[in-house]
N, C-alpha and C positions, 0 to 999 in steps of 0.2 A: 847467709848474709841478710842484712836488713835493707828493705827498699824504702827510701824516703817517699812519703805520700802526704797528700792533703785531703782533708774532709771539709767541705764548705756547707755551712748551715745558713738558712735564711735569717735575716736580721729579725730581732724581736725587741719591740719597744715596750715601754710601760703601758701604752694604750692597748697592746696585745693582751696583757694580763687582765685588763678590764673589759675585754671583748665579751659581750653577753652570749655570743654564739659558741664560745669555747668553755670547756669545763676544766679549769685548772685546780689542782689540789695541792696547795702549798704544804700542808701537813704531811701528806703521803710522800711528797718529794723530799721533804726535810728528813723523813725517816730513812729514805733511800740513801741520802748523803751520810747519815750516821752509820748505816750498815755498809757504807763504801760500795754501793752498787753503782755501776757505770755502764754506759752504752758500750756494747761490744761489737766487734767486726771480725769476720773470718773470710779468707779467700777460698774459692772453689776452683779447682783446676779444670781447664777446658781440654786437657790432653790426657790426663792420667785418671783411670777409673779406679775407685777404691773397692777393694775386694771384701771389705768388712760389710757383712749383711745388715748391720745396724745403721749404716750410712744411707739415709733415704734420699740423698741428693745426687748420688751417682759418682760425681767426680771427687777426687781427693780433697779433703777439707784441711785448710791450714790452721796454724796456731791462732788462738784468740788474742786480740789486742783490744785496748779500751781508749775511750776518749777521756784521758786523764786531765784533771784540772778544770773540768767543765761540768756544770749541772744545769738542769732544765729550768731553773728559776732565775737564771742570770738574764739581765736585759742588755742588749747590745744594739747600737744604732746602725751599724753596718753589717753586711753579711760576715759571719764569723768563720774564719779559716783556722782549722786546728791541724797541727803537724803531728803525724804519727809515723810509725815504722812497722811495716809488715815483714815477718820472717819469710824467707824464700830460699830455696836451693834448686839446682838444676833438675832434680828428680821430681819437682813439683810440676814442671811444665809451664804453660801459659795460663795466667789467671784469667778465667772467663766469666766469673760471677763473684759476688760478695754477699755474705750473710750479715744482716744488721739486726741487732736485738735492742729494744728499748725497755729498760726496767722501770721507767718512770710512769706514773699514771697519766701525766700530761704528755701530749704528743709533741714532736718537733718536726720541722720541715728540712729534709735532707736534699741539698741541691746536687752536689757532685762529690765523687771520690776519684782521685787521680793518683796512680802509681807513677812516680816521676821517671824512672828509667829501669825497666826490667831487662837484665842482660840478654842481648840478642833479640829483643822484642821492642825496645824503646818504651815510650810512655803508653800507659793503658788508661783509658778514660771510662768512667761509669757515670752516665747522665741519669741521676735518680729522680729529681724533681717530684718528690712525693712526701706525704706525711707518714711518719713512722709511729705506730701506736703500740702500747704494751699488749693490748688484746690480740695482736696479730701473730704473736710468736716471733720467729725470725723471718725477716723480709729478705727476698732474693732480688738482687739488682744485677743486671747483665752489663757487660762491656758494650761499647758502641759498634762492635763488629756485627754485621747483619748476616743472617743465615736463612735460606730456605730450609724447610723441615728436613729434606733429604740430605742437606749439607751440614746439619747440626752435628757437632762432635758428640760422640757417644757419651762422653763424660758429662755433657750438659743436657742430655735429653730428659732425664728425670726432673731436673730443675725447670725446664721448659714446660713439661707436662703439669707439674705442680702449680706453676704460676697461672697457667690457663685454667686449671681447675678452680682456683680461687676467683678468677675473673668471671667465670661462667655461673657459679653458684648452682643451687638445686631448684630454684623457682619457688621456694617456700619461705615463710616467716617474714617478720618485719626486718628491714635492713637498718643497721645502726650506722653511726657516723664513721666508724672505723672499717666497715665492710667495703670491699672493692668489687662488687658484683654488678656486671652489666647485663641486665635482663630486660625483657620486653613486656609491655602491657598496653592495653588500649587507653585512650584519653578519657578516663572516667572520673576526672577530678576537676570538672568545670562547673561545679555547682548544679543548678537546675537545667543547664544546657544539656542536650542529648549526648550520650556517649559516642565519641567519634572513633571509628574503627570496629571491626568485628561484625559488621552488618552490611547488607546490600544497600540499605538506605543511606548510611553514613560511612562510606569507605574512607579510611585514613591510615597513615603510617602509625607506628607504635612509638611510645615514649619509654623512658626508663622506669622500671618497676620500683616501688617503694615498700610494698608490704603493709601499708597502713590499713587499719580496720575498714571494713565495708560499712558505709553509713546507711545505705538503702539497699537491703537484700534484693528487693524486686528489680530495681533499676541497676543494681550492682555498681553504685557510685561510691567513690572512696572518700573517707573523712578528710577534712581540711585541718591544717595546723592553726594554732592561735595566731591571729592576723596582725597583732600590733607590732611584732618584730618582723620587718619586711624580709629578713633573711632566714626566718624560721620555716624553711622549706626543705624537703628532702632532695638532696643531690649528693652524689658521691663526693666526699670531702676533697677528692683529687680533681674534681671537675668544678668546684666552687670558685667564685671570685676570690682573688687574693684579699688579704686584710686591707691593703692600701686602697683597692678598688671599692671595697665595701664602705670604707670611710668616706670616699668621694661621694658615694651615693647618699650616705647619711648627711653629708654637708648640705645636700639639697633637700633635706626632709621637709622643710617648711613649704616647699612647693607641693609635696605630696599631701599636705593638709587640705589642699583644694579638693582632693579626692576623699581623704579619710573623713573629713567633717563636712562634706559637700551639702548634706541636708541643712546643717546649721547655717552655713554660708549662704545657701540659696534662700533660706527664710530671711536672713539678714538683708540680703540684696533686695528681695521683694519688699521688705519693710521700708527701706530707706529710698528705694528708687523703683526700678522695673527690671525685668529680665531680658531687656533688649538694648542693643546699641542703637542710638538714634541716628548716627551718621558715621561716615568713614573716619572723620577726625577723632571721634571718641575711641575708635579702635587704635588709631595711630598714637593716642595718648598712653596706651598701656606699654609702649616700648620705652626703653631706657633713654632718657635725654642727657645722660652723663652727669646728672646731679644726684645727691643723696643727702641725708640729714643724720643728725646724731641718733635719733630713734632707730634708724635702719641699722646702724652699726651694732646695736645691742640686740636686735630682734632678727637678724639674718634676712631682713627684707619682708618679714611677715606682714607688717602693716601696709607696705606697698602692695603686697599681694591682695590683701583685703580691699584696699582702695582701688585696685585695678589700674593704678597709674604708675608708669615708669618702671615696671617690674621686669619686662622681657627684653632680651637683646633684639636689636633691629635685624630682621631677616634680610638676606642678600637681595631678595627680589624687589625690595623697596628702598635699598640703601642709596641708589643713585637717582631714582626717579619714582616719586610716590604713585604715579599714575600709569607707568609703562606696563604694568602687569595686565591691564585691561585691554591692551591692543591685540588684534587678531594674530599678528605675527608672533607675539609672545605666547599666546595660547597654543598655537601650533608648535612652536619651538619646544615647549615643555613636554610635548609628547615624545621627544627624543632626548631631552636633557633632564626631565623632571623625575617624578616618583616611579613611573612605570615605563621606562624607555624602550622596553622590548616587546610591547604589545602592538604597536603600529606595524602595518604590513602592506605589501603590494597586493592588490587584488589581481586575479587572473584576467587576461585580456577579454575573455568572453563573459566575465562576471560583472555584468551591469544590467539592471540594478543589482546591488549585493543580494546574495541568496542566503536563505536560512537552511540549516541542517536539522532543525527540530522536526520530529515526526509529525507530519500533517494530520495523521489520524487522531492524535491527541491535541495538537496545537493549531490545527488549521493552517491558513496561509500566513506565514511569518516572513515572507520575502519583503525586501525593502520597497517603499513607495517613492524613493527619490527618482526623479526623471531627468532626462538629458536637459530638458528646458530649465530645471532648477539650477543647474551648475554651468551651463554653456557660456553664459556671459562672464564667468569668472575664470576661464581657462586660458586667458591671454591669447585669444585667437585660435587655439587648437580645438578640434572636435573631441568629443569624449573618446572616440575610438583612437585618435592620435595620442591623446594623453595616456591612455592605457598602454598602448603599444610602446610608447617612448618611456614608460615607467616614470610618469610624472604625477600619477594619481595614486593616493594612499588612503587607507581606511583604519580607523580605530573603532573596533566593533565590540560593543558591550551589549549585544542583543541576545544571542542564543544562550549565553552563560547566565544571564540574569532573568530572562522571561519566565522560566519555570518557578521562580520564587517571588516575583515582584508583587503578585496579588496578595500573598501572605504578608510580605513586608509592609505594604501600604495599609493592610487591614488591621494587623495585629501590633503595629508599632506606631510611634509618632511620625515616622518617616513618611514622606509623600514624594516619590520620585519616579523615574522612568527608566526603561531600557533605552539604549542609544546606539546610533551609528553616526560617525563623523567622517566626512570625506574631506581630504586635503589635497592641495595642488602644489607641486614644486615649481616655482617660478624660474624664469630664465636667469635672473640675478641671484638665484640660489635659496632664498628663504622659502619656507613653507607658509601656506595660508589656508585657513578653513574655507571651504566653499559650500558646505551644507551640513546641517545637523538634523538628524531624524530622531524624534522622541516618541516612544511608544508605550502603550499600556495594554493589558489583556482586555478582550471584549467583555463588556458587562454581562452579556448573555452566557458566557462560559468560554473556557480555553479553546474548545474545538472550533470556535467561530473566528479564530485568528486574532491578529493584533489590530489595535486602533492607533494609527500613527499620524504624525504631522511633521512636515519638513519646514525647517527655518533656514534662511539664507542671510548672508552678511548685509547689514545696513547699520549706519551710524546715526541716522536721523530720527528725531522724535521718539514716540513711544515704541515704535518698532525697533529702534536701536537699543532701547532698554530690554525689550523682549529678547533680542539676540544675545545680550549680555547674560540674561538669565539662562538661556539655552546652553551657553558655554558652562555656566555654573552647574547645571544638572549633569553635564558630561563629566565634570570634575568630581562630583559627588560619587557617581558610580565607579569612577576610575580609582578612587581611594579604597574601594572595597575589595580590590584584587590582592590576594595573598598567596604566597607560595612557601613551601617548607622543605628542608633537607634533613634527613636523619642519618645516624651513623652507628656502627657497631665496632667489634673489637677483634684484634689479632694478637698473636704473641708479640711482646715488645722487641724481640730480636728479628722478627720477620721484616724483610725489606719493604713490603707494602705498608706495614705499620709505620715505619720510619718516614715513608713518603707522605702518608696521609695525616699523621699525628698533629703537625702544626695547624692543620685546617679544622681541628675539632676544639681548639682551645676556647673555653668559657661558653661553648654553645649549649651544653646541657643546663648550665646555670641560668643563662638568659631565657631559655625556653621555659624553665620552671617558674621563673619570676613573671614571665608573660602570662602563664596560665593562672598565676595567683592574683595578678593585679590588672591585666589588660583584657584577656579574652575570656575570662570566666564570667559566669552570671553575676550581674551587678558590679562588675569591674569597671575600670575607667571607660573601656570601650566594649560594650556587650555586642559581640560580633555576630552578624548573620553570615553563616558560611555558604558560599556559592559552590556547591559540589560540581566539579568539572571533571574532564577526562585528563588525568595526569599521565604523561608518557615520559619515562625516564630518558629515553634516547632523544626526545625532542628538547631536552634541557641542555643539550650540548651547545657549545659556542657556535660551531658552523651552522647547525639547524636554527638556532636563535637568530643568527644574522641573516640566514637565507629567508626566514619567515618575516622578519621585521624590517630588514634592510636599514637598520640604524646606521651602519657604516656608510651606506650609500648616501644617506642624508647628511652625513658629516663630510662627504666628498673625499673619502680616502679610497673608494673603489669606483670603477667606471660604472656608468648607468646600464651597460649591457651585461651586467653580471647574471649568469644563468646557471652555473653549475657549482656543485660542492667542491670540485677540483679548483675552480677559480678562487673560491673562498679559502681553500687550504693554502694555495700558493701565496695569497696576499695577506692573510690574517693570522693563520695558525702560529707562525713563528713568533708573533708578538705576544702570545699567551701561553698557557701551561702545556700545550700539546707537545711541542718539541722537547721540552725538559722532561716531561713524563715519559715520552717515547724513548729517549736515550737512557733514562734511569731504569725503566722496566726491561729494556732490551739487554742491559748489562747483567741482570740476574736471571732472566728467562731467555735462553738462547734459541729455543724452539717452541712451537705450539705444544708439543708433547710435554714440556716442562710445566706449562700452565695446567694441562689436564692432569698431571701426575702430582700436583702439589695438594695434598689432602687438607692442609690447614686453610689454604685459600678457597678450595672448593666448599668446605663445610661453612666457612664464613659467608661466602656468596649465597649458598643455599639458605642460610639463616636470614640474611638480609632480604632475600626475595620472598621466602615462604613464611617467615615469622614477622620480620620488620615491616614488610609490605604485603601481609597475608591477604588483604582484600584485593590485591592486584596481581597475585602470584601467577595467575594463569594467562595474563596478557601476553600476546604473541611477540611484543616488541622487546621483551627482556633479553639482554645478551646471555648467551649460554655459558660464557666464561670458558671457552674451549680454545681460543686462539690468543696470540699476543695482541692482535689488533683490538679484540674485544676488551682485553685487560687494559690497554692503553686508553682507549676511548672512554671506558667506564670511569677510570680514575681521573681522567681529564675533566669529565663532567662534574665529578664531586668537587674537585679543586676549584673549577670555574664557578660553581654555584656558591661555595663557601667563601670565596674571595671576591673576584671582580663583579660577579652578578649581584651579590649582596651589597657591595659598595655602591653600585650604580643605583640600586633601588632604595637604599637606606640613608646614606649620608647627605642626601639633598632634601630630606624631609622638612627640616626647619627652614632651609634656604627658600623653599617654595611653599611649603605647607604651613609655615609659621605665620603666614598672613592669610587669615581665614577667607578673605574675599577672593584670593587667588586660587586657593585649593580648599573649598568648603568640604567638610566631611559628612554633611547631612543636609537635607532639605525638608521643610515642614509643610509646604503647600504647593499645589500644582501651578502650572503656568496660568497667569490671569487671562481670562477671556474678555472680549469687548462687551461693555454693558454691565460689568460687575464692579462692585466697590474696589476690589483689588486692582482692577485695570485703571480705575480713576486715580487710586493712590499711586500707582506706578507712574502715571503721567504727571502728577503733581509733586511727588517726592520720591524720585527713583532710588535714591540711596536708602531711604527708610524701608521702601518696599523690598529691595534686594536683601537687606539685613533681616527682615521679617520672614524671608523665604529660606535663608540658609541657617546654619546652626545658631542657637541662642547664645546669649552672653556667657553664661556659666560654662556651658559645654565648650564654647570657643576657647575659654581660658584653660580648661582642662586639657583640650587637645594640644594647645600651644605648649603646655607643660610637658606633655608626653613626648611630642615630636622634638622638643628641644633636648630632652634627655636621650632619646633614641639616636639623635644625630651627632652626639658628642663622641669624641675619641679620647681615650685615657692615656696617661703617661706610660702605661705598660703595653701599649699596642705593639704588635709585631707585624710588620708589613710584608706583603708578597715579595719574594726574592730575598728575604732575610730569615735567619734562624740561628739557634745557638751554635757556638763554636764546637768543634769536635763531635758533631752529631753522628758521624760515621768515620771509620778509618779507611774506607774504600776510596782510593784516589780518583778513579774515573767518575763515579757519581759526584764527588766534590767538584771536579772540573766542569761537569755538565751544569751543576747548580750555579757555579760562578758565571758561566756563560749566560744563563737565564737571568741572573742578577744584573749583569752588565747590559743585557738587552733592555731590561726594564728601565735602567738609567737613561738609555738612549731615547726610549719612548717618552720620558718626561720632557726631554728637550724638544722632541717632535710635537708634543701636545702644546707646549708653550709657544712654539713657532706658529702653529696653525691658529691658536687663539689670537695671536697678534696680527695675523694676516687678514685684512679686512674683507677679503673675497669669500671667506667661509662664514657667512652671515648666521647660519644656524648655531654656531659655536658660542656666540656672545649675546645677540638679540637686543631688543629695545631696552631691556632692564640692565644691560651692560654687566652681565654676570658670565664670565668665561666658563666654559665647560671644563671642570677639573675633577669630576667624580671618579674618573678612571686614571687619575694621576697616581702612580704607584705609591709614593711616599706621602705621609700626612703629618699632622702635628696635634698637640693637645688642644682640646676645646671644640669649636665649631668651624673647622677649616674648610669644609665642603670639598675635601680632596683626601686621597689616600685609600689604598686597598689593603685592609688588614687580612692576614692569612685566614682568619676564621670569622664566623658569625658570633661576635663576642658582645654585641649590644643589640 
C-alpha cells in the first residue's frame, strides 16, 4: 500500500538567491532538470534487518520515491509542502529513519517529513531541520522516537553509528560549509590577543574547530576570514543564523559603520569638534526624539549616526525620569536587576571587614580597610553585628578577581580604574542602599606590599557629593568587565538527552563566532581584558547561584532566614528547569546503573570534561556522571545557563547600559585629589569632569550600538517552555513538558503581580522600570523581557 506523506521545505525568496553567503549554481541545476534528476527519499525499517551484505544501513530499505514537480531553483514565499506517497507493507515493519539524497549542486533546507498514517502505528514524524547538500551523499534522518543506545533497535544501530561518525569527524583538514563535524580547538582566532585554552596561564573552554590555516606557526594562531562580509565566518551551516536573521542584522549595517570606519569618523569628529561630550544634555540629544527627515529615509539613518543626534532609542533607565539613574537607591537596585544580578552576595557573619583570598606571599595584605565607623551611621540604628546576623548587609566584591591584573591594565591601556568592594544595606522598607565603596590600587612599591585603598561613603553635598558619584561610576566600570561562557557538545540525535538539550544550543555557535570576529578579538569593538578566575561548573547551578547571591531574598520571594540548599529547593526549584529535567531524565533512566551503563552518554561527558574543558579536567568538583542525581543536576545547570541566566545578564544591557552615565564601560583618569586641577574642575563643572572620566564620545557611541544589538530579540526567538510540535512521541515526557510550560505561564502572572505591588521596592525603583528580565515570554525588539531557550544573541 502507499502511505500519504508530506515533505516540508523552508521558504525560499528571491533574496535567498542573491545571498552572498550561498553558492547557487543555476546552470548546474538547469542541467539536472534536463536530465530529470530529482531529490529522492527512502524509508529504513526500525524492525526488520536486511540480510543483504551490501546494505550499509542495517535495516530494510524501502523503494525510492522523488519530489516530483519541484526543483531547487523555484522561489516560494511560504514553507513549501510537497505531497508524496511511500510504498509500505506489513513485512517492512515500523519506519525508523529516512534517507534523503540531493542531486542538485545547491542545497535546500528540509524541515519535516511526516507519514500520515502507518497501519497499526499511526503518524510518524521526522524532524529534520537541516540543510541537505549534494556533497553529503544520502542523509539519514530519524523519527522522533528517542532511544538510549541499549534500547536502539538492531535495525537502526548502523544508522546511528554512521550518523555519529559524520558528526565526530577525524580532527583533520579544513571544514567546508557542507561538513557536519563538531570538533574542539582552543581560542586561537582572536588576532594578537593570547591564545585562550591549552595553557596554565590562560585556561579556557574550547570552541568549534574550523581547520583554517595557521597564520603564525610560533603562536599557533589561526588565519582570519576576509572581514567585509560580517557572516564570512566558519560555523557549521546547521548552526548558522537563518537567512531571515542575517537580513535583520544587515538592515542595521549602517550602525556597524561606526566600528568599520571608526578611524575616519574619529578624525572627522576631531576635525569639526572634539572627542568629548560637554554635558549630560549632549548625550541626551543622541536619543531618538521621534522626528526624522527625508534624508534619513534614503540613508537608513547614516547621517543621523554621523551627526550623533537622535539616532538611538531611549533606554528604559531614563524614559520616565532623566535623573533617577543617579540616585543611590537605583545604583543599589541595579546590582540585582541590572547587568550582573548574580554577583551580589551575603557576607558571612564573622566576615567584617571583608577578607581577601589572594595569597599574601605574592600580594601582601589585601583585606578591606572599611571600618565599622565608616558604615555605622547608615545602618538605620543597627550595629554592624546585627546587620550581618539579620542578613541585612550585602557585598559586591570586585577586588580579588581584578587585583592580579589591575596594574597591567592601568599601565598598558588607556584605562585608569580601580578594584572595588561595595557594601549595601537592606532597609526596613525593603530597598537596598549603598553604605560604602572601597576603591583600591596595587602599591607602587610592588604587589607584595599589598593594596592602597580608600573608602568613600554616601553624601550628596558639594564636591564630596560629586566624588561619591564618581566612586559609583568606577564600580560600574569594573562590573561591566565580568563575563561568563557556556560551551556544548554532541550526542546522537535519537538520544533522549540530545532531545532534552538541543533547543538550548540554537544559534549559540553562530553568535560566539560573530563575537570573536567583531567584539572580543584584537582591535574589535571591545578589545577585552580577560579576568582569569576560578570557574566551577557546579557553582553555576541555580540553587548555588541563589544561595551565594541571595538575589531572590532581595526580591522578597524567600524569607530572610534562608540557610540551607533544601530551603531553596522547596521554594525555588519547581519554578525553574529542575523539576522538568528530573521528570524527563527519570523516565529514561530508571536506575543509577542505567546512567553508568550508557556508553554514549559516558563518552560524551568524558569529552566534555577532558577535551572541551581540558584545562579544568582534574578539578575535584566535576560530577562523575554515575548517578541520576548527577545527570539531572548537570543538565539543569546547562539549561539554566543557556536560558534564564543568559536572559538575566543579557537583555537588560541596553535598558541600563545604553545610557553611558549609568553604566560606563571605561574610565580614563583616577579619582581627583584635593589641590589638583581635576578637583577644581569637578567643583566648577561636575558634569564635564564626570564625562572626561568615563568613556569618550566615540567609544560611548560604539558601546551604545553594540549593547542595543545584543539586547534585541528576533522574530524567530523560541522561549523557555516552548518547542516544536511532535518533538517526541513519548507521552509521559510530553506531559512533563506541558506542566513545565503551564508553570512558566503562572510565573508570568506572579511577576506582574509583584511588580505592581508597591511594597516590593527593589522590583521597580526610582527609574520606574519593573523587573521583567525573567518574564518567560518576550517579543520582537527591545522588550527587556523574555527567556529564550538558548544563547542566540
